[in-house]
N, C-alpha and C positions, 0 to 999 in steps of 0.2 A: 503494501501500500504505500502511495508516494507520500511525503511530508506534506508537500505545496503542490498545486497544479498550475499553472500561468498561461495564459493565452497572448502571443505577440505578432505582431504582423513582419512580416518580409519577406520578401522572393513575392511579394504581391499577392499576399495569400498566408493566411492565419492559420499557426502552428500551436501545439501542444507542445509544454516541458513540462516538465515536469523533477523536482527539484527531492530528491530519495537517497534513503540511505546509500555510502557506498559500500561496495562489497568486494571479498580478495578476485571475483572473478572481475572486476569493472578493471582492473589494475592497469591491463596492459595499453587501454583506452586512454585511461587516466595517465597514465608516465607519457605517454602521445602526447597529449595539452601538456604537461610539464615541461618536456622537450621543448616545443615550441616558445613557452614563456621564458624556459633557459636560453635558446636562441637570439631573443632578443636583445640580452645584453642588460636590459634596465627591469628584470623580474626578481635576481637572486645570483647571488656570489658563488652560487652552486655551477659548474662546467657541465657535468653529468647528472641526470638521472638518477638515482637509487634504483637498487634491486627494490624487488616489492619485502624481503625481511628487516632490510636498514629501513625502509620507509616506515613500515609497520611498527619498526621498534621506537622512533622518533618521534612519530605523532600520538596521540590520544585516541584510546580506543574509543569514544565516546565523542560526537561533533564530527562525522565524516559523512560527506552529502558528493553528490554529483549533481550535474543538468543533464536530463535524458531527453532525448529528442530521436524518439523510432527507435534504431539501435546503436545511434550516435552517445558519447559522453559531449556535451557542449563547454566544459568547465569542472572545477571540484573547488571544494574547501574542507577545511581541518584545522583541526587545532593541533598547538605544539605545546608541549610543559615549559615554562620560563627558568624553572626549579626544581630541583628533587626535596626540598625543604616542604614540610608539612602548611607550615603557614601560609605558603603561596598557591598552595590547590586551586584557587578559585580564581587566578590568574594563568591566562594562555597567550599564545603567538598566534594570530590568524595566518591561515593561508589562503589565498583565493587566486585561480587560475583561470583565464578564461580561453580557450582554442583563437587559434585568430579569426575560422572563418566566423565566431561569433559575437568578435569585437564591436560595441557598438548597439547591440541588438538589447539591452537590461537582461542581461545571463548573469554576469557579477553581482549587480542587487538585487536580482532571486538569491543566487547563494550567501550573499553576505547579511539580508534579509534573516535568513531563514538559519544559516548559522548563530545570528547573535539571540535568536529564540532560542534554539537550542540549547547554546551554552547558559542562559539564562534557568533553563528547566534543568539545569545540570548543577546549579550553583556558580556558576564562575561570575564573579561580580567585577572582574577587570578583565579587558580584550586590549590587545597590545600589538602592535604593527610596526615592523622596521622597513619605507621603503624609500628606494632611492630619489632623492629629487626628480631628476628625469621623468619618472613616471608619474606623471601630472594626470594622467584619467585615474590611476590606483588613490593617489592621493584624493583626488575630488572624491572619484567613488566614496572613501572610510568618511570623508567629512559630510556627507550627505547622509548617513546613519551614525549620526552621532558620536566621531573619533575628533578627538580634537590632538592639533600638535602638540607636544610637550615638549619637547627639544631636537636638538640635530645632534650629530654623531660624527664629528669631522675624522675621516679617513680612518674609519672604521675597520677596514679592510682594503687588501688589495687585489685587484683583476684585471687582467693581461696589461701588467705592469703601472698599472693609473691606482694610488690611492682614492677611494671611493666614500663618499658621505650617504650616510641616510637619514631621512626624518624619521622621529621616532613618535605616533602617534598612536591616545590610547581611550577608550571607551570604559566609563565606569556604567554599571548597570543602578535601574532605578528599583528593581525588581530582588536581584539574587544579591543577599553581603551587605545589606541595608540595616539588619536589627541590630 
């Protein structure tokens, strides 16, 4: 059963996109979308997509979702822990990737909205994201869904011989962790 159903108009026809839980058998399609993001040079410091085992170990088992259209995965979203310390159990790092063919069609917004809702249902009170300043679309998307810029990490990592900054964004829940 899909988490959400959305209609969007593209290519002159209305299409149904399902936001659904990610399953292990989705991995190769999810990985293909991840590779597209890596290829842009502005989505991640990663140079290649990891194996399923590595990806699975580095992401929380809760709050993993995909945008499905027919047999395609249009994008995915997941959370990673920010710390192994129990005091930070309600804080997670956001990952949202959209296929190049689906850019500008609202898929990222559908995924981020669903990820926020599912994260709050699972007790997460803070979501954060580190985004390259050149990735204006992703920064704009996050701000649209309640993230605010809390800082800039200067020269945080080297990529292809160039030191890169990231913009740190954060979203505090008004539902989880407020007691």
